[in-house]
PyMOL Python script that loads the backbone (N, CA, C, O; Angstrom):
from pymol import cmd

cmd.read_pdbstr("""\
ATOM      1  N   UNK A   1     -66.150-109.422 116.986  1.00  0.00           N
ATOM      2  CA  UNK A   1     -65.959-110.759 116.471  1.00  0.00           C
ATOM      3  C   UNK A   1     -65.007-111.559 117.373  1.00  0.00           C
ATOM      4  O   UNK A   1     -65.215-112.751 117.598  1.00  0.00           O
ATOM      5  N   UNK A   2     -63.973-110.901 117.882  1.00  0.00           N
ATOM      6  CA  UNK A   2     -63.027-111.577 118.755  1.00  0.00           C
ATOM      7  C   UNK A   2     -63.704-112.042 120.036  1.00  0.00           C
ATOM      8  O   UNK A   2     -63.383-113.108 120.561  1.00  0.00           O
ATOM      9  N   UNK A   3     -64.639-111.244 120.537  1.00  0.00           N
ATOM     10  CA  UNK A   3     -65.347-111.610 121.756  1.00  0.00           C
ATOM     11  C   UNK A   3     -66.152-112.882 121.554  1.00  0.00           C
ATOM     12  O   UNK A   3     -66.139-113.772 122.404  1.00  0.00           O
ATOM     13  N   UNK A   4     -66.858-112.969 120.422  1.00  0.00           N
ATOM     14  CA  UNK A   4     -67.644-114.175 120.161  1.00  0.00           C
ATOM     15  C   UNK A   4     -66.749-115.391 119.991  1.00  0.00           C
ATOM     16  O   UNK A   4     -67.102-116.484 120.433  1.00  0.00           O
ATOM     17  N   UNK A   5     -65.600-115.217 119.360  1.00  0.00           N
ATOM     18  CA  UNK A   5     -64.671-116.337 119.193  1.00  0.00           C
ATOM     19  C   UNK A   5     -64.172-116.832 120.541  1.00  0.00           C
ATOM     20  O   UNK A   5     -64.024-118.036 120.748  1.00  0.00           O
ATOM     21  N   UNK A   6     -63.912-115.906 121.460  1.00  0.00           N
ATOM     22  CA  UNK A   6     -63.458-116.306 122.791  1.00  0.00           C
ATOM     23  C   UNK A   6     -64.572-116.992 123.577  1.00  0.00           C
ATOM     24  O   UNK A   6     -64.341-117.996 124.250  1.00  0.00           O
ATOM     25  N   UNK A   7     -65.781-116.442 123.485  1.00  0.00           N
ATOM     26  CA  UNK A   7     -66.898-117.009 124.242  1.00  0.00           C
ATOM     27  C   UNK A   7     -67.299-118.392 123.735  1.00  0.00           C
ATOM     28  O   UNK A   7     -67.669-119.260 124.525  1.00  0.00           O
ATOM     29  N   UNK A   8     -67.226-118.598 122.433  1.00  0.00           N
ATOM     30  CA  UNK A   8     -67.697-119.863 121.854  1.00  0.00           C
ATOM     31  C   UNK A   8     -66.573-120.828 121.503  1.00  0.00           C
ATOM     32  O   UNK A   8     -66.838-121.928 121.018  1.00  0.00           O
ATOM     33  N   UNK A   9     -65.333-120.442 121.737  1.00  0.00           N
ATOM     34  CA  UNK A   9     -64.199-121.279 121.351  1.00  0.00           C
ATOM     35  C   UNK A   9     -64.227-122.668 121.967  1.00  0.00           C
ATOM     36  O   UNK A   9     -64.022-123.660 121.267  1.00  0.00           O
ATOM     37  N   UNK A  10     -64.475-122.751 123.255  1.00  0.00           N
ATOM     38  CA  UNK A  10     -64.516-124.057 123.917  1.00  0.00           C
ATOM     39  C   UNK A  10     -65.638-124.929 123.404  1.00  0.00           C
ATOM     40  O   UNK A  10     -65.463-126.136 123.232  1.00  0.00           O
ATOM     41  N   UNK A  11     -66.789-124.328 123.157  1.00  0.00           N
ATOM     42  CA  UNK A  11     -67.923-125.104 122.657  1.00  0.00           C
ATOM     43  C   UNK A  11     -67.686-125.584 121.229  1.00  0.00           C
ATOM     44  O   UNK A  11     -68.143-126.664 120.854  1.00  0.00           O
ATOM     45  N   UNK A  12     -66.981-124.795 120.434  1.00  0.00           N
ATOM     46  CA  UNK A  12     -66.646-125.221 119.070  1.00  0.00           C
ATOM     47  C   UNK A  12     -65.673-126.395 119.112  1.00  0.00           C
ATOM     48  O   UNK A  12     -65.825-127.353 118.355  1.00  0.00           O
ATOM     49  N   UNK A  13     -64.681-126.327 119.987  1.00  0.00           N
ATOM     50  CA  UNK A  13     -63.735-127.440 120.125  1.00  0.00           C
ATOM     51  C   UNK A  13     -64.463-128.694 120.580  1.00  0.00           C
ATOM     52  O   UNK A  13     -64.170-129.787 120.096  1.00  0.00           O
ATOM     53  N   UNK A  14     -65.395-128.555 121.491  1.00  0.00           N
ATOM     54  CA  UNK A  14     -66.198-129.684 121.954  1.00  0.00           C
ATOM     55  C   UNK A  14     -67.007-130.280 120.806  1.00  0.00           C
ATOM     56  O   UNK A  14     -67.076-131.502 120.672  1.00  0.00           O
ATOM     57  N   UNK A  15     -67.615-129.442 119.981  1.00  0.00           N
ATOM     58  CA  UNK A  15     -68.400-129.922 118.842  1.00  0.00           C
ATOM     59  C   UNK A  15     -67.511-130.652 117.832  1.00  0.00           C
ATOM     60  O   UNK A  15     -67.898-131.691 117.296  1.00  0.00           O
ATOM     61  N   UNK A  16     -66.326-130.111 117.577  1.00  0.00           N
ATOM     62  CA  UNK A  16     -65.390-130.771 116.662  1.00  0.00           C
ATOM     63  C   UNK A  16     -65.004-132.137 117.217  1.00  0.00           C
ATOM     64  O   UNK A  16     -64.955-133.118 116.476  1.00  0.00           O
ATOM     65  N   UNK A  17     -64.734-132.202 118.506  1.00  0.00           N
ATOM     66  CA  UNK A  17     -64.385-133.474 119.146  1.00  0.00           C
ATOM     67  C   UNK A  17     -65.531-134.476 119.005  1.00  0.00           C
ATOM     68  O   UNK A  17     -65.312-135.631 118.641  1.00  0.00           O
ATOM     69  N   UNK A  18     -66.739-134.033 119.292  1.00  0.00           N
ATOM     70  CA  UNK A  18     -67.898-134.913 119.226  1.00  0.00           C
ATOM     71  C   UNK A  18     -68.079-135.493 117.825  1.00  0.00           C
ATOM     72  O   UNK A  18     -68.251-136.702 117.670  1.00  0.00           O
ATOM     73  N   UNK A  19     -68.039-134.642 116.814  1.00  0.00           N
ATOM     74  CA  UNK A  19     -68.294-135.114 115.459  1.00  0.00           C
ATOM     75  C   UNK A  19     -67.149-135.958 114.908  1.00  0.00           C
ATOM     76  O   UNK A  19     -67.392-136.908 114.163  1.00  0.00           O
ATOM     77  N   UNK A  20     -65.910-135.634 115.259  1.00  0.00           N
ATOM     78  CA  UNK A  20     -64.811-136.478 114.783  1.00  0.00           C
ATOM     79  C   UNK A  20     -64.839-137.848 115.461  1.00  0.00           C
ATOM     80  O   UNK A  20     -64.545-138.858 114.821  1.00  0.00           O
ATOM     81  N   UNK A  21     -65.190-137.893 116.746  1.00  0.00           N
ATOM     82  CA  UNK A  21     -65.321-139.206 117.394  1.00  0.00           C
ATOM     83  C   UNK A  21     -66.480-139.999 116.804  1.00  0.00           C
ATOM     84  O   UNK A  21     -66.395-141.221 116.677  1.00  0.00           O
ATOM     85  N   UNK A  22     -67.544-139.325 116.449  1.00  0.00           N
ATOM     86  CA  UNK A  22     -68.687-140.000 115.828  1.00  0.00           C
ATOM     87  C   UNK A  22     -68.277-140.598 114.488  1.00  0.00           C
ATOM     88  O   UNK A  22     -68.660-141.722 114.164  1.00  0.00           O
ATOM     89  N   UNK A  23     -67.499-139.849 113.709  1.00  0.00           N
ATOM     90  CA  UNK A  23     -67.026-140.358 112.424  1.00  0.00           C
ATOM     91  C   UNK A  23     -66.090-141.545 112.631  1.00  0.00           C
ATOM     92  O   UNK A  23     -66.212-142.553 111.934  1.00  0.00           O
ATOM     93  N   UNK A  24     -65.164-141.442 113.570  1.00  0.00           N
ATOM     94  CA  UNK A  24     -64.232-142.539 113.847  1.00  0.00           C
ATOM     95  C   UNK A  24     -64.992-143.779 114.287  1.00  0.00           C
ATOM     96  O   UNK A  24     -64.692-144.880 113.826  1.00  0.00           O
ATOM     97  N   UNK A  25     -65.965-143.621 115.167  1.00  0.00           N
ATOM     98  CA  UNK A  25     -66.737-144.765 115.652  1.00  0.00           C
ATOM     99  C   UNK A  25     -67.576-145.378 114.530  1.00  0.00           C
ATOM    100  O   UNK A  25     -67.783-146.592 114.513  1.00  0.00           O
ATOM    101  N   UNK A  26     -68.052-144.577 113.615  1.00  0.00           N
ATOM    102  CA  UNK A  26     -68.863-145.094 112.518  1.00  0.00           C
ATOM    103  C   UNK A  26     -68.024-145.827 111.485  1.00  0.00           C
ATOM    104  O   UNK A  26     -68.472-146.819 110.910  1.00  0.00           O
ATOM    105  N   UNK A  27     -66.821-145.350 111.248  1.00  0.00           N
ATOM    106  CA  UNK A  27     -65.984-145.937 110.207  1.00  0.00           C
ATOM    107  C   UNK A  27     -65.198-147.140 110.723  1.00  0.00           C
ATOM    108  O   UNK A  27     -65.151-148.179 110.066  1.00  0.00           O
ATOM    109  N   UNK A  28     -64.592-147.006 111.875  1.00  0.00           N
ATOM    110  CA  UNK A  28     -63.684-148.040 112.365  1.00  0.00           C
ATOM    111  C   UNK A  28     -64.281-148.954 113.426  1.00  0.00           C
ATOM    112  O   UNK A  28     -63.635-149.918 113.836  1.00  0.00           O
ATOM    113  N   UNK A  29     -65.491-148.676 113.875  1.00  0.00           N
ATOM    114  CA  UNK A  29     -66.202-149.478 114.871  1.00  0.00           C
ATOM    115  C   UNK A  29     -65.337-149.722 116.101  1.00  0.00           C
ATOM    116  O   UNK A  29     -64.908-148.759 116.737  1.00  0.00           O
ATOM    117  N   UNK A  30     -65.070-150.957 116.454  1.00  0.00           N
ATOM    118  CA  UNK A  30     -64.355-151.252 117.705  1.00  0.00           C
ATOM    119  C   UNK A  30     -62.948-151.789 117.464  1.00  0.00           C
ATOM    120  O   UNK A  30     -62.467-152.636 118.217  1.00  0.00           O
ATOM    121  N   UNK A  31     -62.302-151.308 116.435  1.00  0.00           N
ATOM    122  CA  UNK A  31     -60.942-151.757 116.153  1.00  0.00           C
ATOM    123  C   UNK A  31     -59.947-151.041 117.051  1.00  0.00           C
ATOM    124  O   UNK A  31     -60.264-149.996 117.620  1.00  0.00           O
ATOM    125  N   UNK A  32     -58.754-151.590 117.182  1.00  0.00           N
ATOM    126  CA  UNK A  32     -57.722-150.883 117.954  1.00  0.00           C
ATOM    127  C   UNK A  32     -57.369-149.517 117.343  1.00  0.00           C
ATOM    128  O   UNK A  32     -56.979-148.597 118.063  1.00  0.00           O
ATOM    129  N   UNK A  33     -57.505-149.388 116.035  1.00  0.00           N
ATOM    130  CA  UNK A  33     -57.249-148.108 115.388  1.00  0.00           C
ATOM    131  C   UNK A  33     -58.229-147.036 115.891  1.00  0.00           C
ATOM    132  O   UNK A  33     -57.863-145.870 116.036  1.00  0.00           O
ATOM    133  N   UNK A  34     -59.460-147.442 116.150  1.00  0.00           N
ATOM    134  CA  UNK A  34     -60.455-146.497 116.658  1.00  0.00           C
ATOM    135  C   UNK A  34     -60.038-145.974 118.035  1.00  0.00           C
ATOM    136  O   UNK A  34     -60.212-144.792 118.332  1.00  0.00           O
ATOM    137  N   UNK A  35     -59.498-146.839 118.856  1.00  0.00           N
ATOM    138  CA  UNK A  35     -59.040-146.399 120.188  1.00  0.00           C
ATOM    139  C   UNK A  35     -57.867-145.434 120.074  1.00  0.00           C
ATOM    140  O   UNK A  35     -57.811-144.433 120.788  1.00  0.00           O
ATOM    141  N   UNK A  36     -56.939-145.731 119.184  1.00  0.00           N
ATOM    142  CA  UNK A  36     -55.780-144.854 118.996  1.00  0.00           C
ATOM    143  C   UNK A  36     -56.226-143.501 118.465  1.00  0.00           C
ATOM    144  O   UNK A  36     -55.771-142.464 118.949  1.00  0.00           O
ATOM    145  N   UNK A  37     -57.113-143.500 117.474  1.00  0.00           N
ATOM    146  CA  UNK A  37     -57.614-142.241 116.928  1.00  0.00           C
ATOM    147  C   UNK A  37     -58.400-141.453 117.978  1.00  0.00           C
ATOM    148  O   UNK A  37     -58.297-140.228 118.044  1.00  0.00           O
ATOM    149  N   UNK A  38     -59.174-142.149 118.788  1.00  0.00           N
ATOM    150  CA  UNK A  38     -59.918-141.484 119.856  1.00  0.00           C
ATOM    151  C   UNK A  38     -58.963-140.804 120.832  1.00  0.00           C
ATOM    152  O   UNK A  38     -59.188-139.664 121.237  1.00  0.00           O
ATOM    153  N   UNK A  39     -57.909-141.502 121.203  1.00  0.00           N
ATOM    154  CA  UNK A  39     -56.919-140.924 122.107  1.00  0.00           C
ATOM    155  C   UNK A  39     -56.253-139.704 121.484  1.00  0.00           C
ATOM    156  O   UNK A  39     -56.101-138.677 122.145  1.00  0.00           O
ATOM    157  N   UNK A  40     -55.855-139.807 120.215  1.00  0.00           N
ATOM    158  CA  UNK A  40     -55.186-138.692 119.556  1.00  0.00           C
ATOM    159  C   UNK A  40     -56.106-137.485 119.397  1.00  0.00           C
ATOM    160  O   UNK A  40     -55.688-136.349 119.617  1.00  0.00           O
ATOM    161  N   UNK A  41     -57.353-137.731 119.017  1.00  0.00           N
ATOM    162  CA  UNK A  41     -58.313-136.638 118.853  1.00  0.00           C
ATOM    163  C   UNK A  41     -58.589-135.970 120.200  1.00  0.00           C
ATOM    164  O   UNK A  41     -58.660-134.744 120.287  1.00  0.00           O
ATOM    165  N   UNK A  42     -58.744-136.777 121.245  1.00  0.00           N
ATOM    166  CA  UNK A  42     -59.012-136.232 122.573  1.00  0.00           C
ATOM    167  C   UNK A  42     -57.838-135.397 123.063  1.00  0.00           C
ATOM    168  O   UNK A  42     -58.039-134.314 123.612  1.00  0.00           O
ATOM    169  N   UNK A  43     -56.626-135.881 122.876  1.00  0.00           N
ATOM    170  CA  UNK A  43     -55.452-135.118 123.297  1.00  0.00           C
ATOM    171  C   UNK A  43     -55.294-133.836 122.490  1.00  0.00           C
ATOM    172  O   UNK A  43     -54.910-132.801 123.036  1.00  0.00           O
ATOM    173  N   UNK A  44     -55.589-133.897 121.196  1.00  0.00           N
ATOM    174  CA  UNK A  44     -55.506-132.695 120.362  1.00  0.00           C
ATOM    175  C   UNK A  44     -56.515-131.644 120.813  1.00  0.00           C
ATOM    176  O   UNK A  44     -56.204-130.453 120.849  1.00  0.00           O
ATOM    177  N   UNK A  45     -57.713-132.083 121.154  1.00  0.00           N
ATOM    178  CA  UNK A  45     -58.728-131.134 121.622  1.00  0.00           C
ATOM    179  C   UNK A  45     -58.365-130.556 122.982  1.00  0.00           C
ATOM    180  O   UNK A  45     -58.600-129.373 123.230  1.00  0.00           O
ATOM    181  N   UNK A  46     -57.793-131.372 123.872  1.00  0.00           N
ATOM    182  CA  UNK A  46     -57.321-130.840 125.151  1.00  0.00           C
ATOM    183  C   UNK A  46     -56.207-129.817 124.929  1.00  0.00           C
ATOM    184  O   UNK A  46     -56.148-128.801 125.622  1.00  0.00           O
ATOM    185  N   UNK A  47     -55.335-130.082 123.974  1.00  0.00           N
ATOM    186  CA  UNK A  47     -54.282-129.123 123.647  1.00  0.00           C
ATOM    187  C   UNK A  47     -54.857-127.812 123.129  1.00  0.00           C
ATOM    188  O   UNK A  47     -54.387-126.734 123.493  1.00  0.00           O
ATOM    189  N   UNK A  48     -55.882-127.906 122.274  1.00  0.00           N
ATOM    190  CA  UNK A  48     -56.522-126.693 121.757  1.00  0.00           C
ATOM    191  C   UNK A  48     -57.197-125.909 122.876  1.00  0.00           C
ATOM    192  O   UNK A  48     -57.138-124.680 122.898  1.00  0.00           O
ATOM    193  N   UNK A  49     -57.836-126.613 123.798  1.00  0.00           N
ATOM    194  CA  UNK A  49     -58.472-125.933 124.929  1.00  0.00           C
ATOM    195  C   UNK A  49     -57.412-125.267 125.806  1.00  0.00           C
ATOM    196  O   UNK A  49     -57.616-124.150 126.281  1.00  0.00           O
ATOM    197  N   UNK A  50     -56.298-125.935 126.022  1.00  0.00           N
ATOM    198  CA  UNK A  50     -55.220-125.346 126.809  1.00  0.00           C
ATOM    199  C   UNK A  50     -54.650-124.091 126.167  1.00  0.00           C
ATOM    200  O   UNK A  50     -54.415-123.095 126.851  1.00  0.00           O
ATOM    201  N   UNK A  51     -54.425-124.130 124.856  1.00  0.00           N
ATOM    202  CA  UNK A  51     -53.912-122.948 124.159  1.00  0.00           C
ATOM    203  C   UNK A  51     -54.904-121.795 124.211  1.00  0.00           C
ATOM    204  O   UNK A  51     -54.520-120.645 124.425  1.00  0.00           O
ATOM    205  N   UNK A  52     -56.178-122.107 124.015  1.00  0.00           N
ATOM    206  CA  UNK A  52     -57.192-121.060 124.070  1.00  0.00           C
ATOM    207  C   UNK A  52     -57.318-120.499 125.487  1.00  0.00           C
ATOM    208  O   UNK A  52     -57.537-119.301 125.662  1.00  0.00           O
ATOM    209  N   UNK A  53     -57.182-121.353 126.487  1.00  0.00           N
ATOM    210  CA  UNK A  53     -57.243-120.877 127.882  1.00  0.00           C
ATOM    211  C   UNK A  53     -56.067-119.944 128.181  1.00  0.00           C
ATOM    212  O   UNK A  53     -56.238-118.937 128.870  1.00  0.00           O
ATOM    213  N   UNK A  54     -54.892-120.266 127.676  1.00  0.00           N
ATOM    214  CA  UNK A  54     -53.746-119.368 127.862  1.00  0.00           C
ATOM    215  C   UNK A  54     -53.996-118.025 127.192  1.00  0.00           C
ATOM    216  O   UNK A  54     -53.646-116.977 127.735  1.00  0.00           O
ATOM    217  N   UNK A  55     -54.599-118.060 126.021  1.00  0.00           N
ATOM    218  CA  UNK A  55     -54.910-116.817 125.315  1.00  0.00           C
ATOM    219  C   UNK A  55     -55.954-116.000 126.076  1.00  0.00           C
ATOM    220  O   UNK A  55     -55.835-114.779 126.178  1.00  0.00           O
ATOM    221  N   UNK A  56     -56.958-116.658 126.598  1.00  0.00           N
ATOM    222  CA  UNK A  56     -58.017-115.964 127.329  1.00  0.00           C
ATOM    223  C   UNK A  56     -57.467-115.352 128.615  1.00  0.00           C
ATOM    224  O   UNK A  56     -57.875-114.255 128.997  1.00  0.00           O
ATOM    225  N   UNK A  57     -56.566-116.029 129.273  1.00  0.00           N
ATOM    226  CA  UNK A  57     -56.017-115.510 130.532  1.00  0.00           C
ATOM    227  C   UNK A  57     -55.184-114.248 130.325  1.00  0.00           C
ATOM    228  O   UNK A  57     -54.966-113.489 131.269  1.00  0.00           O
ATOM    229  N   UNK A  58     -54.713-114.018 129.085  1.00  0.00           N
ATOM    230  CA  UNK A  58     -53.912-112.827 128.810  1.00  0.00           C
ATOM    231  C   UNK A  58     -54.764-111.600 128.481  1.00  0.00           C
ATOM    232  O   UNK A  58     -54.223-110.534 128.186  1.00  0.00           O
ATOM    233  N   UNK A  59     -56.072-111.737 128.529  1.00  0.00           N
ATOM    234  CA  UNK A  59     -56.947-110.601 128.239  1.00  0.00           C
ATOM    235  C   UNK A  59     -56.809-109.560 129.340  1.00  0.00           C
ATOM    236  O   UNK A  59     -56.830-109.883 130.528  1.00  0.00           O
ATOM    237  N   UNK A  60     -56.669-108.319 128.929  1.00  0.00           N
ATOM    238  CA  UNK A  60     -56.632-107.231 129.917  1.00  0.00           C
ATOM    239  C   UNK A  60     -58.021-107.058 130.498  1.00  0.00           C
ATOM    240  O   UNK A  60     -59.004-106.964 129.763  1.00  0.00           O
ATOM    241  N   UNK A  61     -58.099-107.016 131.811  1.00  0.00           N
ATOM    242  CA  UNK A  61     -59.393-106.876 132.477  1.00  0.00           C
ATOM    243  C   UNK A  61     -59.567-105.457 132.992  1.00  0.00           C
ATOM    244  O   UNK A  61     -59.768-105.230 134.185  1.00  0.00           O
ATOM    245  N   UNK A  62     -59.486-104.507 132.066  1.00  0.00           N
ATOM    246  CA  UNK A  62     -59.638-103.099 132.445  1.00  0.00           C
ATOM    247  C   UNK A  62     -61.087-102.743 132.732  1.00  0.00           C
ATOM    248  O   UNK A  62     -61.372-101.963 133.640  1.00  0.00           O
ATOM    249  N   UNK A  63     -61.995-103.310 131.962  1.00  0.00           N
ATOM    250  CA  UNK A  63     -63.402-102.964 132.127  1.00  0.00           C
ATOM    251  C   UNK A  63     -64.180-104.154 132.663  1.00  0.00           C
ATOM    252  O   UNK A  63     -63.699-105.287 132.665  1.00  0.00           O
ATOM    253  N   UNK A  64     -65.370-103.875 133.109  1.00  0.00           N
ATOM    254  CA  UNK A  64     -66.234-104.945 133.600  1.00  0.00           C
ATOM    255  C   UNK A  64     -66.612-105.923 132.504  1.00  0.00           C
ATOM    256  O   UNK A  64     -66.751-107.119 132.756  1.00  0.00           O
ATOM    257  N   UNK A  65     -66.778-105.418 131.282  1.00  0.00           N
ATOM    258  CA  UNK A  65     -67.124-106.293 130.157  1.00  0.00           C
ATOM    259  C   UNK A  65     -65.988-107.265 129.852  1.00  0.00           C
ATOM    260  O   UNK A  65     -66.233-108.438 129.570  1.00  0.00           O
ATOM    261  N   UNK A  66     -64.737-106.777 129.908  1.00  0.00           N
ATOM    262  CA  UNK A  66     -63.589-107.659 129.672  1.00  0.00           C
ATOM    263  C   UNK A  66     -63.498-108.744 130.735  1.00  0.00           C
ATOM    264  O   UNK A  66     -63.192-109.894 130.421  1.00  0.00           O
ATOM    265  N   UNK A  67     -63.759-108.392 131.984  1.00  0.00           N
ATOM    266  CA  UNK A  67     -63.750-109.405 133.056  1.00  0.00           C
ATOM    267  C   UNK A  67     -64.846-110.431 132.839  1.00  0.00           C
ATOM    268  O   UNK A  67     -64.637-111.625 133.056  1.00  0.00           O
ATOM    269  N   UNK A  68     -66.027-109.966 132.408  1.00  0.00           N
ATOM    270  CA  UNK A  68     -67.145-110.881 132.172  1.00  0.00           C
ATOM    271  C   UNK A  68     -66.824-111.831 131.024  1.00  0.00           C
ATOM    272  O   UNK A  68     -67.070-113.033 131.128  1.00  0.00           O
ATOM    273  N   UNK A  69     -66.279-111.304 129.932  1.00  0.00           N
ATOM    274  CA  UNK A  69     -65.915-112.141 128.778  1.00  0.00           C
ATOM    275  C   UNK A  69     -64.866-113.170 129.195  1.00  0.00           C
ATOM    276  O   UNK A  69     -64.959-114.340 128.823  1.00  0.00           O
ATOM    277  N   UNK A  70     -63.883-112.742 129.957  1.00  0.00           N
ATOM    278  CA  UNK A  70     -62.830-113.663 130.408  1.00  0.00           C
ATOM    279  C   UNK A  70     -63.410-114.762 131.293  1.00  0.00           C
ATOM    280  O   UNK A  70     -63.068-115.933 131.130  1.00  0.00           O
ATOM    281  N   UNK A  71     -64.276-114.396 132.221  1.00  0.00           N
ATOM    282  CA  UNK A  71     -64.862-115.372 133.137  1.00  0.00           C
ATOM    283  C   UNK A  71     -65.735-116.382 132.389  1.00  0.00           C
ATOM    284  O   UNK A  71     -65.619-117.588 132.608  1.00  0.00           O
ATOM    285  N   UNK A  72     -66.600-115.892 131.513  1.00  0.00           N
ATOM    286  CA  UNK A  72     -67.492-116.789 130.776  1.00  0.00           C
ATOM    287  C   UNK A  72     -66.703-117.669 129.814  1.00  0.00           C
ATOM    288  O   UNK A  72     -67.027-118.845 129.653  1.00  0.00           O
ATOM    289  N   UNK A  73     -65.673-117.119 129.173  1.00  0.00           N
ATOM    290  CA  UNK A  73     -64.848-117.909 128.257  1.00  0.00           C
ATOM    291  C   UNK A  73     -64.127-119.030 129.002  1.00  0.00           C
ATOM    292  O   UNK A  73     -64.082-120.164 128.525  1.00  0.00           O
ATOM    293  N   UNK A  74     -63.568-118.718 130.162  1.00  0.00           N
ATOM    294  CA  UNK A  74     -62.888-119.759 130.943  1.00  0.00           C
ATOM    295  C   UNK A  74     -63.871-120.796 131.469  1.00  0.00           C
ATOM    296  O   UNK A  74     -63.545-121.982 131.529  1.00  0.00           O
ATOM    297  N   UNK A  75     -65.059-120.369 131.847  1.00  0.00           N
ATOM    298  CA  UNK A  75     -66.085-121.317 132.276  1.00  0.00           C
ATOM    299  C   UNK A  75     -66.486-122.242 131.121  1.00  0.00           C
ATOM    300  O   UNK A  75     -66.630-123.450 131.312  1.00  0.00           O
ATOM    301  N   UNK A  76     -66.662-121.677 129.935  1.00  0.00           N
ATOM    302  CA  UNK A  76     -66.991-122.488 128.760  1.00  0.00           C
ATOM    303  C   UNK A  76     -65.887-123.470 128.414  1.00  0.00           C
ATOM    304  O   UNK A  76     -66.158-124.604 128.021  1.00  0.00           O
ATOM    305  N   UNK A  77     -64.636-123.034 128.561  1.00  0.00           N
ATOM    306  CA  UNK A  77     -63.516-123.942 128.314  1.00  0.00           C
ATOM    307  C   UNK A  77     -63.481-125.069 129.339  1.00  0.00           C
ATOM    308  O   UNK A  77     -63.166-126.209 128.997  1.00  0.00           O
ATOM    309  N   UNK A  78     -63.799-124.761 130.581  1.00  0.00           N
ATOM    310  CA  UNK A  78     -63.833-125.804 131.617  1.00  0.00           C
ATOM    311  C   UNK A  78     -64.925-126.822 131.374  1.00  0.00           C
ATOM    312  O   UNK A  78     -64.700-128.026 131.488  1.00  0.00           O
ATOM    313  N   UNK A  79     -66.111-126.338 131.038  1.00  0.00           N
ATOM    314  CA  UNK A  79     -67.224-127.248 130.740  1.00  0.00           C
ATOM    315  C   UNK A  79     -66.894-128.098 129.520  1.00  0.00           C
ATOM    316  O   UNK A  79     -67.182-129.294 129.496  1.00  0.00           O
ATOM    317  N   UNK A  80     -66.295-127.487 128.515  1.00  0.00           N
ATOM    318  CA  UNK A  80     -65.929-128.232 127.313  1.00  0.00           C
ATOM    319  C   UNK A  80     -64.865-129.284 127.607  1.00  0.00           C
ATOM    320  O   UNK A  80     -64.900-130.383 127.054  1.00  0.00           O
ATOM    321  N   UNK A  81     -63.927-128.945 128.474  1.00  0.00           N
ATOM    322  CA  UNK A  81     -62.908-129.921 128.854  1.00  0.00           C
ATOM    323  C   UNK A  81     -63.498-131.128 129.553  1.00  0.00           C
ATOM    324  O   UNK A  81     -63.102-132.261 129.278  1.00  0.00           O
ATOM    325  N   UNK A  82     -64.437-130.898 130.451  1.00  0.00           N
ATOM    326  CA  UNK A  82     -65.110-132.010 131.129  1.00  0.00           C
ATOM    327  C   UNK A  82     -65.909-132.842 130.129  1.00  0.00           C
ATOM    328  O   UNK A  82     -65.901-134.071 130.199  1.00  0.00           O
ATOM    329  N   UNK A  83     -66.591-132.188 129.211  1.00  0.00           N
ATOM    330  CA  UNK A  83     -67.384-132.912 128.214  1.00  0.00           C
ATOM    331  C   UNK A  83     -66.492-133.744 127.300  1.00  0.00           C
ATOM    332  O   UNK A  83     -66.846-134.870 126.952  1.00  0.00           O
ATOM    333  N   UNK A  84     -65.351-133.208 126.911  1.00  0.00           N
ATOM    334  CA  UNK A  84     -64.415-133.956 126.066  1.00  0.00           C
ATOM    335  C   UNK A  84     -63.891-135.166 126.821  1.00  0.00           C
ATOM    336  O   UNK A  84     -63.769-136.249 126.249  1.00  0.00           O
ATOM    337  N   UNK A  85     -63.587-134.996 128.081  1.00  0.00           N
ATOM    338  CA  UNK A  85     -63.131-136.124 128.894  1.00  0.00           C
ATOM    339  C   UNK A  85     -64.207-137.199 128.970  1.00  0.00           C
ATOM    340  O   UNK A  85     -63.913-138.385 128.825  1.00  0.00           O
ATOM    341  N   UNK A  86     -65.462-136.787 129.199  1.00  0.00           N
ATOM    342  CA  UNK A  86     -66.558-137.744 129.318  1.00  0.00           C
ATOM    343  C   UNK A  86     -66.848-138.441 127.995  1.00  0.00           C
ATOM    344  O   UNK A  86     -67.297-139.588 127.991  1.00  0.00           O
ATOM    345  N   UNK A  87     -66.601-137.775 126.879  1.00  0.00           N
ATOM    346  CA  UNK A  87     -66.834-138.410 125.576  1.00  0.00           C
ATOM    347  C   UNK A  87     -65.714-139.365 125.198  1.00  0.00           C
ATOM    348  O   UNK A  87     -65.968-140.421 124.618  1.00  0.00           O
ATOM    349  N   UNK A  88     -64.485-139.006 125.518  1.00  0.00           N
ATOM    350  CA  UNK A  88     -63.356-139.816 125.103  1.00  0.00           C
ATOM    351  C   UNK A  88     -63.035-140.965 126.032  1.00  0.00           C
ATOM    352  O   UNK A  88     -62.511-141.987 125.590  1.00  0.00           O
ATOM    353  N   UNK A  89     -63.339-140.820 127.310  1.00  0.00           N
ATOM    354  CA  UNK A  89     -62.960-141.831 128.292  1.00  0.00           C
ATOM    355  C   UNK A  89     -63.627-143.193 128.096  1.00  0.00           C
ATOM    356  O   UNK A  89     -62.934-144.206 128.198  1.00  0.00           O
ATOM    357  N   UNK A  90     -64.916-143.277 127.824  1.00  0.00           N
ATOM    358  CA  UNK A  90     -65.513-144.610 127.658  1.00  0.00           C
ATOM    359  C   UNK A  90     -64.915-145.407 126.506  1.00  0.00           C
ATOM    360  O   UNK A  90     -64.774-146.626 126.601  1.00  0.00           O
ATOM    361  N   UNK A  91     -64.569-144.738 125.438  1.00  0.00           N
ATOM    362  CA  UNK A  91     -63.962-145.447 124.308  1.00  0.00           C
ATOM    363  C   UNK A  91     -62.583-145.985 124.657  1.00  0.00           C
ATOM    364  O   UNK A  91     -62.140-146.992 124.104  1.00  0.00           O
ATOM    365  N   UNK A  92     -61.917-145.317 125.567  1.00  0.00           N
ATOM    366  CA  UNK A  92     -60.569-145.753 125.938  1.00  0.00           C
ATOM    367  C   UNK A  92     -60.577-146.796 127.048  1.00  0.00           C
ATOM    368  O   UNK A  92     -59.622-147.563 127.174  1.00  0.00           O
ATOM    369  N   UNK A  93     -61.634-146.842 127.855  1.00  0.00           N
ATOM    370  CA  UNK A  93     -61.678-147.783 128.960  1.00  0.00           C
ATOM    371  C   UNK A  93     -62.262-149.144 128.605  1.00  0.00           C
ATOM    372  O   UNK A  93     -61.933-150.147 129.239  1.00  0.00           O
ATOM    373  N   UNK A  94     -63.096-149.182 127.631  1.00  0.00           N
ATOM    374  CA  UNK A  94     -63.789-150.448 127.294  1.00  0.00           C
ATOM    375  C   UNK A  94     -62.881-151.375 126.540  1.00  0.00           C
ATOM    376  O   UNK A  94     -63.288-152.478 126.175  1.00  0.00           O
TER     377      UNK A  94
END
""", "prot")
cmd.dss("prot")
cmd.show_as("cartoon", "prot")
cmd.util.cbc("prot")
cmd.orient("prot")
């Protein structure tokens, strides 16, 4: 179970970010409050990705499977970080 949580952690954070931004955009439309909430949600998700990345980096890589899980988890966190940036940036720049 821990392995699946590590492998899918970044993608879950990305999904949470996506749906919370969708809710904020639907409720508050283009108000300044929507921009502030978008910034706060984006920063919170980046913080969660950073904490999870620190946790993943502490995995002992004794076996080949542990190295594979660590590599794929960090790759997923990186992709999720880029996706979160791409989702949050347009709302903050416009």
